[in-house]
FIMARDO-290543 format. One line per 10 residues: their letters; for each residue x, y, z of N, C-alpha, C. Coordinates in nm, 3 decimals. Example, Ala and Ser with C-alpha at 12.3 -4.5 7.8 and 13.67 -1.06 7.14 Angstrom:
residues 2
as> 1.319 -0.569 0.780 1.230 -0.450 0.780 1.320 -0.330 0.780 ~ 1.285 -0.225 0.708 1.367 -0.106 0.714 1.290 0.003 0.787
//
This chain:
residues 164
mvrfknryvl> 32.509 17.878 -0.955 32.557 17.904 -1.090 32.706 17.907 -1.113 ~ 32.707 17.807 -1.214 32.885 17.782 -1.200 32.945 17.887 -1.358 ~ 33.044 17.952 -1.316 33.128 18.035 -1.407 33.196 17.924 -1.515 ~ 33.207 17.893 -1.636 33.299 17.886 -1.703 33.384 17.985 -1.735 ~ 33.543 17.935 -1.743 33.651 18.028 -1.761 33.696 18.011 -1.898 ~ 33.730 18.124 -1.981 33.753 18.071 -2.090 33.911 18.138 -2.083 ~ 33.992 18.102 -2.208 34.119 18.163 -2.237 34.108 18.238 -2.382 ~ 34.171 18.307 -2.405 34.173 18.387 -2.533 34.299 18.424 -2.574 ~ 34.317 18.363 -2.729 34.412 18.332 -2.778 34.451 18.369 -2.905 ~ 34.541 18.527 -2.872 34.560 18.629 -3.000 34.700 18.592 -3.052
cevvsedprc> 34.629 18.577 -3.201 34.712 18.559 -3.317 34.728 18.635 -3.461 ~ 34.798 18.636 -3.497 34.827 18.675 -3.625 34.864 18.617 -3.781 ~ 34.805 18.661 -3.873 34.815 18.560 -3.961 34.882 18.610 -4.080 ~ 34.996 18.518 -4.111 35.127 18.548 -4.180 35.103 18.504 -4.310 ~ 35.116 18.583 -4.414 35.082 18.548 -4.549 35.206 18.595 -4.638 ~ 35.220 18.512 -4.712 35.290 18.595 -4.830 35.210 18.676 -4.940 ~ 35.137 18.624 -4.937 34.995 18.698 -5.034 34.915 18.783 -4.987 ~ 34.929 18.904 -5.016 34.831 18.990 -4.991 34.684 18.995 -4.975 ~ 34.684 18.927 -5.091 34.487 18.850 -5.130 34.462 18.793 -4.951 ~ 34.547 18.741 -4.935 34.500 18.654 -4.817 34.415 18.707 -4.722
rqciedralg> 34.477 18.832 -4.694 34.434 18.869 -4.560 34.275 18.979 -4.600 ~ 34.269 18.998 -4.742 34.151 19.060 -4.777 34.037 18.994 -4.786 ~ 34.074 18.862 -4.788 33.991 18.744 -4.811 33.921 18.668 -4.668 ~ 33.990 18.715 -4.570 33.969 18.596 -4.469 33.835 18.666 -4.398 ~ 33.777 18.560 -4.356 33.646 18.578 -4.268 33.663 18.485 -4.179 ~ 33.564 18.493 -4.082 33.607 18.438 -3.945 33.509 18.304 -3.946 ~ 33.450 18.243 -4.044 33.383 18.126 -4.010 33.509 18.042 -4.145 ~ 33.567 18.067 -4.215 33.648 18.024 -4.273 33.789 17.989 -4.179 ~ 33.861 18.090 -4.108 33.906 18.070 -4.017 33.897 17.972 -3.917 ~ 33.790 17.964 -3.836 33.766 17.857 -3.751 33.722 17.744 -3.810
lavrdaiarv> 33.674 17.734 -3.953 33.717 17.600 -4.010 33.829 17.506 -4.019 ~ 33.923 17.625 -4.060 34.042 17.569 -4.084 34.105 17.547 -3.927 ~ 34.072 17.619 -3.830 34.195 17.584 -3.696 34.062 17.462 -3.643 ~ 33.955 17.447 -3.656 33.856 17.310 -3.633 33.966 17.203 -3.685 ~ 33.937 17.230 -3.796 34.021 17.116 -3.912 34.184 17.038 -3.877 ~ 34.292 17.129 -3.826 34.376 17.149 -3.759 34.357 17.088 -3.658 ~ 34.274 17.091 -3.553 34.250 17.047 -3.418 34.220 16.867 -3.463 ~ 34.110 16.834 -3.554 34.095 16.738 -3.567 34.215 16.655 -3.627 ~ 34.316 16.707 -3.690 34.381 16.607 -3.769 34.512 16.623 -3.646 ~ 34.503 16.687 -3.566 34.642 16.688 -3.458 34.567 16.577 -3.346
hgdyglaccs> 34.470 16.604 -3.314 34.416 16.570 -3.154 34.323 16.459 -3.175 ~ 34.237 16.431 -3.301 34.175 16.397 -3.369 34.000 16.431 -3.291 ~ 33.922 16.299 -3.304 33.785 16.347 -3.228 33.769 16.383 -3.081 ~ 33.841 16.340 -3.002 33.865 16.367 -2.888 33.898 16.495 -2.871 ~ 34.006 16.542 -2.939 34.081 16.651 -2.897 33.969 16.788 -2.971 ~ 33.897 16.787 -3.084 33.801 16.826 -3.135 33.667 16.876 -3.038 ~ 33.578 16.742 -3.014 33.485 16.792 -2.861 33.555 16.870 -2.773 ~ 33.669 16.807 -2.747 33.688 16.940 -2.620 33.692 17.058 -2.657 ~ 33.777 17.066 -2.787 33.810 17.236 -2.772 33.655 17.267 -2.871 ~ 33.556 17.217 -2.899 33.450 17.257 -2.994 33.354 17.319 -2.910
isftvkylna> 33.374 17.314 -2.747 33.257 17.328 -2.659 33.177 17.482 -2.648 ~ 33.349 17.556 -2.664 33.287 17.740 -2.651 33.418 17.767 -2.752 ~ 33.475 17.722 -2.843 33.554 17.755 -2.943 33.449 17.873 -3.044 ~ 33.507 17.987 -3.055 33.478 18.080 -3.120 33.582 18.177 -3.192 ~ 33.546 18.263 -3.252 33.610 18.371 -3.331 33.597 18.455 -3.263 ~ 33.654 18.550 -3.207 33.569 18.646 -3.124 33.596 18.776 -3.212 ~ 33.756 18.783 -3.220 33.764 18.921 -3.305 33.866 18.886 -3.453 ~ 33.831 18.962 -3.578 33.889 18.901 -3.674 33.955 19.065 -3.745 ~ 34.014 19.112 -3.770 34.086 19.238 -3.877 34.151 19.191 -3.936 ~ 34.087 19.178 -4.071 34.144 19.134 -4.153 34.252 19.243 -4.252
ytgtvllrcr> 34.220 19.373 -4.202 34.337 19.434 -4.256 34.492 19.421 -4.208 ~ 34.466 19.409 -4.060 34.585 19.397 -3.992 34.657 19.190 -3.966 ~ 34.528 19.164 -3.973 34.557 19.033 -3.977 34.577 18.985 -3.838 ~ 34.504 19.012 -3.776 34.488 19.029 -3.594 34.379 18.904 -3.582 ~ 34.356 18.801 -3.512 34.262 18.736 -3.463 34.268 18.710 -3.339 ~ 34.127 18.682 -3.277 34.092 18.648 -3.120 34.060 18.543 -3.108 ~ 34.081 18.401 -3.050 34.048 18.297 -3.027 34.011 18.273 -2.926 ~ 33.841 18.195 -2.867 33.829 18.151 -2.752 33.814 18.080 -2.709 ~ 33.867 18.005 -2.604 33.805 17.822 -2.604 33.828 17.827 -2.467 ~ 33.742 17.689 -2.387 33.771 17.707 -2.231 33.927 17.697 -2.184
kdwyrllcsa> 33.873 17.718 -2.069 34.040 17.753 -1.994 34.100 17.557 -1.998 ~ 34.035 17.474 -1.989 34.104 17.337 -1.911 34.128 17.259 -2.107 ~ 34.107 17.323 -2.169 34.201 17.269 -2.355 34.217 17.369 -2.423 ~ 34.250 17.479 -2.367 34.313 17.574 -2.453 34.463 17.532 -2.524 ~ 34.529 17.430 -2.453 34.644 17.407 -2.478 34.640 17.314 -2.570 ~ 34.526 17.218 -2.609 34.515 17.132 -2.725 34.482 17.262 -2.849 ~ 34.380 17.372 -2.824 34.407 17.493 -2.951 34.559 17.507 -2.979 ~ 34.636 17.583 -2.886 34.721 17.639 -2.913 34.810 17.538 -2.984 ~ 34.849 17.416 -2.941 34.939 17.302 -3.005 34.900 17.222 -3.149 ~ 34.724 17.281 -3.170 34.707 17.265 -3.326 34.763 17.400 -3.421
lpfvrylesr> 34.739 17.516 -3.349 34.769 17.628 -3.458 34.895 17.647 -3.514 ~ 35.011 17.589 -3.495 35.079 17.583 -3.584 35.087 17.462 -3.745 ~ 34.979 17.443 -3.699 34.939 17.328 -3.838 34.840 17.352 -3.939 ~ 34.795 17.478 -3.938 34.711 17.578 -4.020 34.820 17.585 -4.108 ~ 34.797 17.535 -4.237 34.871 17.535 -4.373 34.791 17.641 -4.452 ~ 34.670 17.673 -4.500 34.636 17.755 -4.569 34.487 17.796 -4.514 ~ 34.416 17.919 -4.542 34.285 17.919 -4.583 34.201 17.916 -4.708 ~ 34.096 17.870 -4.694 34.008 17.894 -4.781 33.890 17.948 -4.788 ~ 33.907 18.038 -4.898 33.779 18.109 -4.904 33.738 18.169 -5.078 ~ 33.619 18.154 -5.087 33.528 18.129 -5.226 33.634 18.085 -5.304
aqrypcflnt> 33.628 17.941 -5.251 33.678 17.861 -5.336 33.871 17.891 -5.399 ~ 33.919 17.929 -5.322 34.089 17.937 -5.365 34.102 17.909 -5.165 ~ 34.252 17.886 -5.246 34.302 17.828 -5.111 34.431 17.930 -5.089 ~ 34.471 17.958 -4.996 34.568 18.111 -4.969 34.656 18.028 -4.891 ~ 34.781 18.016 -4.869 34.905 17.956 -4.810 34.929 18.070 -4.723 ~ 34.919 18.001 -4.568 34.911 18.094 -4.489 34.960 18.020 -4.342 ~ 35.014 18.106 -4.231 35.048 18.064 -4.080 34.988 18.124 -3.978 ~ 34.950 18.087 -3.886 34.895 18.146 -3.758 35.018 18.102 -3.643 ~ 35.044 18.296 -3.644 35.180 18.290 -3.550 35.092 18.359 -3.398 ~ 35.100 18.278 -3.314 35.053 18.319 -3.175 35.127 18.387 -3.105
lhvggtirtc> 35.034 18.504 -3.096 35.145 18.613 -2.998 35.138 18.645 -2.832 ~ 34.972 18.572 -2.817 34.988 18.623 -2.637 34.848 18.540 -2.607 ~ 34.859 18.460 -2.468 34.718 18.371 -2.403 34.670 18.454 -2.285 ~ 34.564 18.495 -2.309 34.547 18.587 -2.176 34.323 18.493 -2.157 ~ 34.319 18.552 -2.017 34.233 18.542 -1.948 34.123 18.603 -1.973 ~ 34.165 18.714 -1.998 34.028 18.805 -2.064 34.055 18.882 -2.190 ~ 33.973 18.942 -2.250 33.971 19.001 -2.374 34.050 19.147 -2.357 ~ 34.060 19.194 -2.265 34.094 19.314 -2.193 34.280 19.318 -2.205 ~ 34.322 19.203 -2.160 34.451 19.184 -2.136 34.493 19.137 -2.280 ~ 34.423 19.083 -2.392 34.492 19.094 -2.475 34.454 19.212 -2.553
qkfliqynrt> 34.383 19.292 -2.557 34.407 19.441 -2.597 34.521 19.499 -2.565 ~ 34.535 19.492 -2.426 34.653 19.599 -2.370 34.792 19.504 -2.408 ~ 34.809 19.373 -2.458 34.914 19.295 -2.501 34.960 19.380 -2.667 ~ 34.833 19.384 -2.719 34.808 19.414 -2.868 34.885 19.520 -2.860 ~ 34.844 19.664 -2.783 34.898 19.738 -2.797 35.018 19.805 -2.778 ~ 35.096 19.697 -2.669 35.219 19.720 -2.666 35.300 19.642 -2.779 ~ 35.232 19.557 -2.851 35.280 19.491 -2.914 35.300 19.563 -3.044 ~ 35.201 19.593 -3.078 35.197 19.705 -3.185 35.314 19.840 -3.214 ~ 35.300 19.908 -3.085 35.435 19.999 -3.034 35.570 19.991 -3.041 ~ 35.604 19.818 -3.019 35.738 19.790 -3.070 35.717 19.762 -3.257
qllrllqnct> 35.639 19.701 -3.269 35.670 19.690 -3.435 35.647 19.811 -3.459 ~ 35.612 19.948 -3.468 35.592 20.036 -3.506 35.791 20.111 -3.469 ~ 35.815 20.085 -3.317 35.971 20.140 -3.365 36.037 20.071 -3.434 ~ 36.065 19.933 -3.453 36.105 19.865 -3.542 36.083 19.902 -3.687 ~ 35.964 19.971 -3.721 35.977 19.985 -3.855 36.027 20.151 -3.870 ~ 36.029 20.199 -3.750 36.083 20.354 -3.760 36.255 20.334 -3.782 ~ 36.314 20.243 -3.713 36.441 20.216 -3.711 36.488 20.191 -3.839 ~ 36.405 20.064 -3.925 36.449 20.017 -4.005 36.446 20.125 -4.136 ~ 36.405 20.225 -4.110 36.401 20.339 -4.254 36.517 20.354 -4.298 ~ 36.540 20.380 -4.431 36.639 20.403 -4.478 36.675 20.547 -4.494
neeerqciqk> 36.569 20.640 -4.537 36.616 20.780 -4.530 36.529 20.870 -4.446 ~ 36.541 21.002 -4.399 36.439 21.058 -4.353 36.333 21.095 -4.411 ~ 36.293 21.093 -4.533 36.190 21.143 -4.581 36.106 20.993 -4.586 ~ 36.133 20.865 -4.564 36.035 20.797 -4.513 35.990 20.754 -4.359 ~ 36.080 20.833 -4.264 36.070 20.845 -4.153 35.936 20.928 -4.136 ~ 35.992 21.036 -4.217 35.848 21.146 -4.194 35.708 21.099 -4.247 ~ 35.739 21.026 -4.369 35.599 20.968 -4.380 35.540 20.886 -4.316 ~ 35.579 20.797 -4.253 35.526 20.705 -4.102 35.461 20.774 -4.004 ~ 35.583 20.871 -3.957 35.556 20.982 -3.815 35.421 21.068 -3.870 ~ 35.407 21.107 -4.006 35.272 21.164 -4.052 35.160 21.074 -4.049
sllrcsltee> 35.231 20.952 -4.111 35.082 20.885 -4.095 35.016 20.842 -3.937 ~ 35.108 20.845 -3.857 35.083 20.765 -3.726 34.985 20.921 -3.657 ~ 35.070 21.070 -3.687 34.984 21.168 -3.634 34.823 21.151 -3.709 ~ 34.830 21.091 -3.823 34.674 21.131 -3.863 34.548 21.017 -3.819 ~ 34.629 20.947 -3.725 34.561 20.828 -3.683 34.523 20.922 -3.548 ~ 34.521 21.007 -3.485 34.509 21.066 -3.375 34.394 21.087 -3.345 ~ 34.278 21.031 -3.274 34.158 21.099 -3.232 34.141 21.209 -3.216 ~ 34.196 21.351 -3.199 34.109 21.444 -3.159 34.175 21.514 -3.319 ~ 34.251 21.458 -3.396 34.251 21.523 -3.534 34.101 21.513 -3.579 ~ 34.066 21.369 -3.568 33.978 21.292 -3.603 33.788 21.371 -3.569
qsqsgdeeed> 33.824 21.431 -3.459 33.674 21.462 -3.411 33.695 21.633 -3.441 ~ 33.834 21.673 -3.463 33.785 21.840 -3.501 33.793 21.818 -3.665 ~ 33.822 21.720 -3.730 33.762 21.726 -3.871 33.640 21.700 -3.907 ~ 33.536 21.605 -3.809 33.397 21.594 -3.798 33.349 21.726 -3.745 ~ 33.372 21.789 -3.688 33.340 21.958 -3.622 33.362 22.021 -3.771 ~ 33.439 22.027 -3.816 33.445 22.137 -3.959 33.367 22.064 -4.055 ~ 33.303 21.964 -4.045 33.239 21.911 -4.147 33.097 21.957 -4.112 ~ 33.038 21.973 -3.998 32.898 22.021 -3.942 32.900 22.159 -3.946 ~ 33.008 22.218 -3.980 32.985 22.401 -4.001 32.971 22.408 -4.122 ~ 33.023 22.344 -4.234 33.025 22.308 -4.325 32.917 22.294 -4.407
dgte> 32.811 22.173 -4.311 32.645 22.141 -4.377 32.582 22.236 -4.353 ~ 32.625 22.364 -4.215 32.513 22.439 -4.176 32.517 22.564 -4.225 ~ 32.648 22.568 -4.321 32.636 22.708 -4.388 32.580 22.762 -4.595 ~ 32.564 22.580 -4.572 32.527 22.569 -4.759 32.378 22.580 -4.751
//
């Protein structure tokens, strides 16, 4: 049996319009990328990239996208990504572009890179704070994202339900 090797391209959707991120759908994003591949590389490029091309992960809140394609043709995909100029959703066009962050051989390597990337972005955000109040607000929001706090809150809810 032959194993088909893939490449995973981690991208972020950059847009000035905040509604763009809320309306992103994986189907619309896949169509926009395929359209860009067809415009740049023609039918041959589209056929090569379409063999195993899928949108594996899409987080509309953060604008993070993970695309999969065959190892032999990932360069065609990466060269066509800058030509995605808009996303079409619900009969509206939202201007945006895709910023390629990382190309990896597995989803796990892309996840590890994304964790490091988010850490550096948070450090930049903390450095750009103008006063101490903004800094404390950001630090509190980060601490609220902790898994241990979430588990303790769910345990409190179970105790409250049992006493009623």
